[in-house]
C-alpha positions in Angstrom: -87.9 175.3 59.6 -90.4 175.6 62.5 -90.2 173.7 65.9 -92.9 171.3 67.1 -93.6 169.9 70.6 -93.3 166.2 71.2 -93.7 163.9 74.2 -91.0 161.2 74.1 -91.3 157.5 75.0 -89.9 158.2 78.5 -92.4 161.1 79.2 -90.0 164.0 78.4 -91.4 167.0 76.6 -89.1 168.3 73.9 -89.0 170.7 71.0 -87.6 169.4 67.7 -87.3 170.7 64.1 -90.4 169.8 62.1 -88.3 168.4 59.3 -87.0 165.5 61.4 -88.3 161.9 61.1 -89.2 159.7 64.0 -85.8 158.0 63.5 -84.0 161.3 63.6 -85.7 162.2 66.9 -84.8 158.8 68.4 -81.2 159.1 67.3 -80.9 162.5 68.9 -82.3 161.4 72.3 -81.4 157.7 72.5 -79.1 156.3 69.7 -79.2 152.8 71.1 -83.0 152.7 71.1 -83.0 154.1 67.5 -81.1 151.1 66.3 -83.5 148.7 68.2 -86.7 150.4 67.0 -88.8 148.9 64.2 -91.6 151.5 64.1 -93.4 154.0 66.4 -97.0 154.3 67.7 -98.7 157.6 68.1 -102.0 157.1 69.9 -103.3 153.9 68.4 -101.7 154.5 65.0 -98.5 152.7 64.0 -96.1 154.6 61.8 -92.9 154.0 59.9 -89.6 155.3 61.4 -89.1 157.6 58.4 -92.5 159.3 58.8 -92.4 162.8 60.3 -94.0 163.6 63.6 -96.6 166.3 64.1 -96.9 168.9 66.8 -98.2 167.4 70.0 -97.4 163.7 69.1 -96.7 161.4 72.1 -94.3 158.7 70.9 -94.3 155.0 71.8 -91.4 152.9 70.5 -92.2 149.5 68.9 -89.4 147.0 69.2 -89.2 143.3 68.3 -89.9 142.4 71.9 -93.5 143.5 71.7 -96.4 141.7 70.0 -96.8 144.6 67.6 -93.1 144.6 66.8 -93.2 140.9 66.0 -96.1 141.5 63.6 -94.2 144.2 61.8 -91.1 142.1 61.7 -93.0 139.1 60.4 -94.9 141.1 57.8 -91.7 142.7 56.5 -90.2 139.2 56.2 -93.1 138.1 54.0 -92.3 141.0 51.6 -88.7 139.9 51.4 -89.8 136.3 50.7 -92.1 137.5 48.0 -89.4 139.5 46.4 -87.1 136.4 46.5 -89.8 134.2 44.9 -90.5 136.6 42.1 -86.8 137.0 41.3 -86.3 133.2 41.2 -89.5 132.3 39.5 -90.4 135.1 37.0 -94.1 135.3 36.2 -95.2 134.4 39.7 -98.1 136.5 40.9 -98.4 137.6 44.5 -101.7 137.5 46.5 -101.5 138.2 50.3 -98.7 137.9 52.8 -99.7 138.7 56.3 -98.1 138.2 59.7 -99.6 135.4 61.7 -99.2 134.4 65.4 -96.3 132.1 64.6 -94.5 133.9 61.8 -95.8 134.8 58.3 -96.9 133.4 55.0 -97.4 134.5 51.4 -99.7 133.1 48.8 -98.4 132.7 45.2 -99.9 131.9 41.9 -97.0 130.3 40.0 -96.5 127.9 37.2 -93.6 126.5 39.3 -94.8 123.9 41.9 -92.9 124.7 45.1 -91.3 121.8 46.9 -89.5 121.6 50.3 -86.2 121.7 48.4 -87.2 125.0 46.8 -87.5 126.6 50.3 -83.7 126.4 50.7 -83.2 128.1 47.4 -85.6 130.9 48.3 -83.9 131.3 51.7 -80.6 131.8 50.0 -82.0 134.5 47.8 -83.6 136.1 50.9 -80.2 136.3 52.6 -78.9 138.1 49.6 -81.7 140.7 49.9 -81.0 141.1 53.6 -77.3 141.7 53.0 -78.2 144.4 50.5 -80.0 146.2 53.4 -82.6 147.6 51.1 -84.8 150.3 52.6 -88.6 149.8 52.8 -89.9 152.9 51.0 -93.5 154.0 51.4 -95.4 155.8 48.7 -99.0 157.1 48.8 -100.9 156.8 45.5 -104.3 157.6 44.3 -106.3 154.4 44.1 -106.6 154.7 40.3 -102.8 155.1 40.0 -102.2 152.0 42.1 -104.7 150.0 40.0 -102.8 151.1 36.8 -99.5 150.2 38.4 -100.4 146.7 39.4 -102.3 146.1 36.1 -99.0 146.8 34.2 -97.2 144.4 36.5 -99.8 141.7 35.8 -100.7 141.5 39.5 -104.3 140.5 39.1 -104.8 139.7 42.8 -103.6 143.1 43.9 -105.9 144.8 41.4 -108.9 142.8 42.8 -108.0 143.9 46.3 -107.7 147.5 45.2 -111.1 147.4 43.5 -112.6 146.5 46.9 -110.9 149.3 48.8 -113.1 152.3 49.6 -110.4 154.9 50.2 -109.3 157.3 47.5 -105.6 156.9 48.4 -103.6 153.8 49.2 -100.1 153.0 50.3 -97.5 150.9 48.6 -94.1 149.7 49.8 -91.0 149.1 47.7 -87.7 147.4 48.5 -85.4 147.1 45.6 -87.4 146.3 42.5 -90.2 144.7 44.5 -93.5 146.7 45.0 -96.4 145.6 47.1 -99.8 147.0 48.2 -99.7 147.4 51.9 -100.9 149.5 54.8 -97.7 149.1 56.7 -95.8 150.0 58.7 -92.6 148.2 57.9 -89.1 147.9 59.4 -86.6 150.5 58.1 -84.7 148.1 55.9 -84.2 144.4 55.0 -81.0 144.2 57.0 -83.0 144.1 60.2 -84.1 140.6 59.5 -81.2 138.7 61.0 -82.5 135.1 61.2 -85.3 133.4 59.4 -86.5 130.0 58.2 -89.0 128.9 55.6 -91.0 126.1 57.1 -93.6 124.5 54.8 -95.7 124.8 51.6 -99.4 124.3 51.6 -102.4 124.9 49.3 -104.8 127.8 49.9 -107.8 129.0 48.0 -107.7 132.7 47.0 -109.7 134.6 49.7 -110.4 131.2 51.4 -113.2 130.4 48.9 -113.0 126.9 47.4 -114.6 128.3 44.2 -111.5 130.3 43.6 -108.1 129.2 42.3 -105.9 127.2 44.6 -102.7 129.1 45.4 -99.4 128.0 46.9 -98.8 129.2 50.5 -95.2 129.3 51.9 -94.9 129.6 55.6 -91.9 131.1 57.4 -90.7 132.4 60.8 -88.2 135.2 61.5 -86.3 136.3 64.6 -84.0 139.1 65.7 -81.1 136.7 66.5 -79.8 133.4 65.3 -79.9 132.0 68.9 -83.7 132.7 69.0 -84.2 131.0 65.7 -82.1 128.0 66.8 -84.2 127.7 70.0 -87.4 127.9 68.0 -86.3 125.2 65.5 -85.4 123.0 68.5 -88.9 123.7 69.9 -90.4 122.6 66.5 -88.5 119.3 66.6 -89.6 118.7 70.2 -93.2 119.5 69.3 -93.0 117.1 66.3 -91.6 114.4 68.6 -94.5 114.9 71.0 -97.2 115.2 68.3 -100.2 113.4 69.8 -101.3 112.1 66.4 -98.0 110.4 65.8 -97.8 109.0 69.4 -101.5 107.9 69.3 -100.8 105.8 66.3 -97.6 104.3 67.7 -99.2 103.4 71.0 -102.5 102.3 69.4 -104.6 104.8 71.4 -106.8 106.3 68.7 -107.0 106.9 65.0 -108.6 109.2 62.3 -110.3 108.0 59.1 -111.4 109.6 55.9 -114.9 108.0 56.5 -115.3 110.3 59.5 -113.1 113.4 59.1 -113.0 115.3 62.4 -114.5 112.4 64.3 -111.9 110.5 66.4 -111.9 106.7 66.8 -110.8 105.5 70.3 -109.0 102.1 70.5 -109.1 99.9 73.6 -105.9 101.4 75.1 -107.2 104.9 74.4 -110.5 104.0 76.1 -108.5 103.1 79.3 -107.2 106.7 79.3 -110.7 108.1 78.8 -112.2 105.9 81.5 -109.5 106.7 84.0 -110.0 110.5 83.4 -113.8 110.1 83.7 -113.5 108.0 86.9 -111.3 110.7 88.5 -113.7 113.4 87.2 -116.7 111.6 88.8 -114.9 111.0 92.0 -114.0 114.7 92.5 -117.5 115.8 91.6 -119.1 113.4 94.1 -117.0 114.9 96.8 -118.4 118.3 95.9 -122.0 117.4 95.9 -122.6 117.2 92.1 -125.4 115.1 90.6 -124.8 113.6 87.2 -127.2 113.6 84.3 -127.4 112.5 80.6 -129.2 114.4 77.9 -130.1 113.5 74.3 -127.8 114.3 71.4 -130.6 115.4 69.0 -133.3 117.9 70.1 -136.0 119.8 68.3 -135.3 123.1 66.6 -137.7 125.0 68.9 -135.3 124.4 71.8 -132.4 125.9 70.0 -134.5 128.9 68.9 -135.5 129.5 72.5 -131.9 129.2 73.7 -130.6 131.6 71.1 -128.3 129.1 69.5 -130.4 129.2 66.3 -129.6 132.9 65.9 -126.1 133.0 67.3 -124.5 129.6 66.6 -126.4 128.1 63.7 -123.4 128.1 61.3 -121.6 125.7 63.7 -124.5 123.2 64.0 -125.6 120.0 62.3 -129.3 119.4 61.4 -131.7 116.6 60.6 -135.4 116.0 60.1 -137.5 113.5 62.1 -141.2 113.1 61.3 -141.0 116.1 59.0 -139.8 118.3 61.9 -136.4 120.1 62.1 -134.0 118.8 64.7 -130.4 119.8 65.6 -127.5 117.8 66.9 -126.5 119.5 70.1 -123.4 121.8 70.0 -123.8 122.4 73.7 -125.3 120.6 76.7 -126.9 123.5 78.5 -130.4 123.6 76.9 -130.9 119.9 77.6 -129.8 120.3 81.2 -132.2 123.2 81.5 -135.1 121.0 80.5 -134.2 118.6 83.3 -134.2 121.6 85.7 -137.7 122.6 84.5 -139.1 119.1 84.9 -139.9 119.7 88.6 -140.2 122.5 91.2 -137.1 123.7 93.0 -136.6 125.3 96.4 -133.9 127.7 97.5 -133.0 125.1 100.1 -131.5 123.0 97.2 -129.2 125.8 96.1 -126.5 125.9 94.9 -127.8 123.0 92.8 -124.8 121.4 91.0 -125.6 119.3 87.9 -122.8 117.7 85.9 -122.8 116.0 82.5 -120.2 114.3 80.4 -122.1 115.2 77.2 -121.2 114.4 73.6 -121.6 117.5 71.4 -121.1 118.1 67.7 -119.9 121.3 66.0 -119.3 122.0 62.4 -115.6 122.9 62.0 -114.1 123.7 58.7 -111.8 120.9 57.5 -108.8 123.2 57.3 -108.8 123.8 61.0 -109.2 120.2 62.2 -106.2 118.9 64.0 -106.1 115.4 65.6 -107.8 115.4 69.0 -107.1 119.1 69.5 -109.7 120.4 67.0 -112.5 117.9 66.2 -116.1 117.9 65.1 -117.4 115.7 68.0 -116.2 115.8 71.5 -117.2 115.2 75.1 -117.6 118.3 77.3 -117.2 117.8 81.0 -120.0 120.2 81.7 -121.6 121.4 84.9 -124.5 123.8 85.3 -125.0 125.3 88.7 -128.2 127.0 89.7 -128.1 129.5 92.6 -129.3 132.7 94.1 -127.6 136.0 93.3 -126.1 136.1 96.8 -124.3 132.7 96.2 -122.5 133.8 93.0 -119.1 135.0 94.5 -118.7 131.9 96.8 -119.7 129.5 94.1 -117.3 131.0 91.5 -114.5 130.9 94.0 -115.2 127.3 94.8 -115.1 126.5 91.1 -111.8 128.3 90.7 -110.3 126.2 93.5 -111.7 123.0 91.9 -110.3 123.8 88.5 -106.9 124.7 90.0 -106.8 121.4 91.9 -107.6 119.4 88.8 -104.8 121.0 86.7 -102.3 120.6 89.6 -103.0 116.8 89.5 -101.4 116.8 86.0 -98.6 119.3 86.8 -99.9 122.1 84.7 -99.2 125.8 85.3 -102.0 128.1 84.1 -103.1 131.7 83.7 -106.6 133.2 83.9 -108.4 135.5 81.5 -111.7 137.2 81.9 -113.6 137.3 78.6 -116.1 140.1 78.1 -119.2 140.8 75.8 -118.8 139.8 72.2 -120.4 141.6 69.2 -123.2 139.0 68.7 -124.2 138.8 72.4 -127.7 138.6 73.8 -128.8 140.9 76.6 -128.3 144.5 77.6 -125.0 146.2 78.6 -126.4 146.5 82.2 -126.9 142.8 82.5 -123.4 142.1 81.1 -121.8 144.7 83.4 -123.4 143.1 86.4 -122.1 139.6 85.4 -118.6 140.9 84.6 -118.4 142.7 87.9 -119.4 139.6 89.8 -116.6 137.6 88.1 -114.1 140.4 88.7 -115.1 140.5 92.4 -114.6 136.8 92.9 -111.2 136.8 91.3 -110.0 139.9 93.0 -111.2 138.8 96.5 -109.0 135.7 96.0 -106.1 137.8 95.0 -105.9 136.1 91.6 -104.2 138.0 88.8 -106.0 137.9 85.4 -106.0 139.4 82.0 -109.0 141.0 80.3 -109.9 139.3 76.9 -112.1 141.9 75.3 -115.1 140.6 73.3 -114.4 136.9 73.7 -117.2 135.9 76.1 -120.0 133.4 75.2 -123.0 135.0 73.5 -125.0 134.6 76.7 -122.5 135.7 79.3 -118.9 136.6 80.3 -116.5 133.9 81.4 -113.3 133.1 83.2 -111.0 131.1 81.0 -108.1 128.9 82.2 -105.2 128.7 79.9 -102.9 125.7 80.6 -99.1 126.1 79.9 -97.5 122.8 78.8 -93.8 121.8 79.1 -93.0 123.5 75.7 -94.5 126.8 76.9 -97.6 126.5 74.7 -100.9 127.8 75.9 -104.1 125.7 75.8 -107.5 127.1 76.7 -109.4 124.4 78.6 -111.6 125.2 81.6 -114.2 127.9 81.7 -116.6 129.4 84.2 -119.5 131.3 82.5 -121.9 133.5 84.4 -125.4 133.6 82.9 -128.3 135.8 83.8 -130.0 135.3 80.4 -130.8 131.6 79.9 -132.9 131.5 83.1 -134.8 134.5 81.6 -135.2 132.9 78.2 -136.4 129.6 79.6 -138.5 131.1 82.4 -136.6 129.3 85.1 -137.5 129.9 88.7 -137.3 128.5 92.3 -139.3 129.1 95.4 -137.5 131.5 97.7 -137.7 131.7 101.6 -140.9 133.8 101.3 -142.6 131.2 99.2 -142.4 133.3 96.1 -141.1 132.6 92.6 -137.6 134.0 91.9 -135.2 133.7 89.0 -132.1 131.7 89.6 -128.6 132.5 88.3 -126.7 130.0 86.2 -123.0 129.1 86.0 -121.8 127.0 83.0 -118.6 125.3 83.8 -116.0 123.0 82.2 -112.7 121.8 83.6 -111.1 119.7 80.8 -113.2 121.6 78.3 -113.2 118.7 75.8 -112.2 115.3 77.0 -110.7 114.5 73.6 -108.6 117.7 73.5 -107.5 117.2 77.1 -106.2 113.7 76.2 -104.3 115.1 73.2 -102.7 117.8 75.4 -101.8 115.2 78.0 -100.2 112.9 75.4 -98.1 115.8 74.2 -97.3 117.0 77.7 -95.9 113.6 78.7 -94.7 112.6 75.2 -96.8 109.5 75.5 -95.2 108.5 78.8 -98.4 109.0 80.8 -98.4 108.8 84.6 -98.9 105.3 86.0 -102.5 105.9 87.0 -103.4 106.8 83.4 -101.2 104.4 81.5 -103.2 101.9 79.4 -100.7 99.2 80.5 -99.1 99.8 83.9 -96.9 96.8 84.2 -95.2 94.5 81.6 -94.1 91.1 82.8 -90.9 90.0 81.1 -89.9 86.3 81.5 -86.2 85.7 80.7 -87.0 82.3 79.1 -90.0 80.3 78.1 -89.7 78.1 81.2 -90.5 81.2 83.3 -93.9 81.9 81.6 -95.8 79.9 84.1 -94.4 81.9 86.9 -95.3 85.1 84.9 -98.9 83.8 84.6 -99.1 83.6 88.4 -97.7 87.1 88.8 -100.2 88.3 86.2 -103.1 86.9 88.1 -102.1 88.5 91.4 -101.6 91.9 89.8 -104.9 91.7 88.0 -106.7 90.9 91.3 -105.3 94.2 92.6 -106.8 96.1 89.6 -103.3 96.7 88.1 -103.3 96.8 84.3 -100.8 94.2 83.3 -99.6 92.3 80.2 -97.3 89.2 80.1 -94.8 89.1 77.2 -94.8 85.5 76.1 -92.9 86.1 72.9 -89.8 83.9 72.2 -87.3 86.8 72.3 -84.2 87.8 74.2 -84.8 89.7 77.3 -83.0 92.8 75.9 -85.4 92.9 73.0 -88.4 92.6 75.3 -87.2 95.5 77.5 -86.7 97.7 74.4 -90.2 96.9 73.1 -91.7 97.8 76.5 -89.7 101.0 76.6 -91.0 102.0 73.1 -94.5 101.3 74.3 -93.8 103.7 77.2 -95.0 101.3 79.9 -94.3 102.6 83.4 -93.0 99.4 85.0 -91.3 96.2 83.8 -90.9 93.2 86.0 -88.1 90.9 84.9 -87.8 87.4 86.3 -85.8 84.2 85.7 -84.7 81.2 87.8 -83.4 83.2 90.7 -86.6 85.4 91.0 -88.9 82.4 90.7 -86.9 80.6 93.5 -87.1 83.7 95.7 -90.7 84.4 94.8 -89.6 87.9 93.7 -89.1 90.2 90.6 -86.5 92.6 89.3 -88.2 96.0 88.9 -87.4 98.4 86.0 -89.0 101.8 86.0 -89.6 103.9 82.8 -86.9 106.6 82.6 -85.0 105.3 85.7 -83.9 101.9 84.8 -83.2 99.0 87.2 -84.5 99.5 90.7 -83.4 96.2 92.1 -85.1 93.0 93.3 -88.3 93.0 95.5 -91.1 90.7 96.5 -94.3 91.0 94.5 -96.1 92.2 97.6 -93.6 95.1 98.0 -94.0 96.1 94.4 -97.8 96.0 94.6 -97.8 98.2 97.7 -95.5 100.6 95.9 -97.4 100.9 92.7 -100.8 101.1 94.3 -99.6 104.0 96.4 -98.4 105.8 93.2 -101.7 105.1 91.5 -103.8 106.2 94.5 -101.8 109.5 94.8 -102.1 110.1 91.1 -98.4 110.9 91.0 -97.2 112.3 87.7 -93.5 111.9 88.4 
């Protein structure tokens, strides 16, 4: 047996017998790591632990802690689930079972209709398979051999997949009696899956095509410890409690209807939240010298062809005809704003020219991805388009970063920043893109801001800085964006008169802060579990008379609060005070003012604050001063 040279995960150069597997090598040099390892990576290629290294390989160990490790762990779990399902429900055919960001799923074609109760039965069978510690065995077959194998097993979906594969050889994996077509790699054995939970059942068309058969999709999650699983299940319960769709219905904020799937309906209380956010947005933009515009929702096809949307974004757009001409419902605000820019001559003295718009846009989203306010088909973008000279780019981008950060801090959000680069379907040359990317990098680095590169996720007309908010559950939400654009000014022949009296091309920045007003409201509702800060709450104060004879005093209080622009409601129902308090708490109202004979005699109120209980007695003037300070400071505590 000959020796080969390897570079270990810690940089050591060693010689080992060529007959050893990756696992053997790890066990020889780090037994603890060998037990923790799920697979290895050589260059960019992931391999199974029981594969054999080649001379000169440089090894990187994949564990559960890495993103790649989780993908392998999840995908191996889907194979175990599929084996359990086929043992329990003979005749079930398997389709695909990939790892996804939050776990895994497998699609089944079965005469048995899976119910939530079945998931517990499948879990029990999976635990048996885990206890058996069955090895994941890889075999390489000729494509024709694999097709024959799966034909004999009646696995029509695997045969269809195989027929589309171009390679002459394919890999299959077997654990126990279960065989699956798979590129791998997989964990060494089923015993590695220490904790898992099957979460739900849904329908899914084969290959995502509604013309194909509807299959049954079972979702699951897996972890390397029971503690981690317990924490995740607690997270799911908390996320369910905070679900903005549920809270929106309970608090009468907004609703969703079959007559307009993907188009949210805002109720009066929901409009209070929208208007409060818009007022804050306008106030901060006025301070920074922005001018506000409004552009039409429907514009001629020729505009969208000129902007590039027709070629690069058509599948996401809605269309109509007017006077036998083609029009499109706008998916973005920028082309309309550009027409306003072109409507008159501009001088360098106006720059940077900051133009803002709360513009309603429409985008065609597939029904399967729609999710309350978070993913909709119509939404309001808090857009701004800034026209400037090339020398103003860095300072303006840095100003925008400061603006976005201030806005998120108002709501108590932590965030991280990504720089998204050129996508596959981009307009423009690499040279133009490199110049734009380097400008954004320079602005970030000069401010000492750490950021992550998000390769290929820029807009089709330019790179962008994306702000990802982190909520109280640790979830990430992409909201604000700053997009640097050298291309739209070229396509629309935009210019300004420079200091020499000559025409010159401006540079554009496209920018949002909330991204989508609707989505931002959904995120806020979940962040605060419906208990919105006082300045945003639809009802800020609930007046609670102890008895009917105190209603007249309550009406006097209501009038005074209303005159101070405080959103107030008087509860005139004939109920005990305890029931009134509980009802106001369920409605998540920030303040309750309780009053009876004593308070009326003293011209005072008893103050109760949401989450803190009784704060004692005070005059109405004292309370008004206190709550107005809280509203003005936009406190979120």
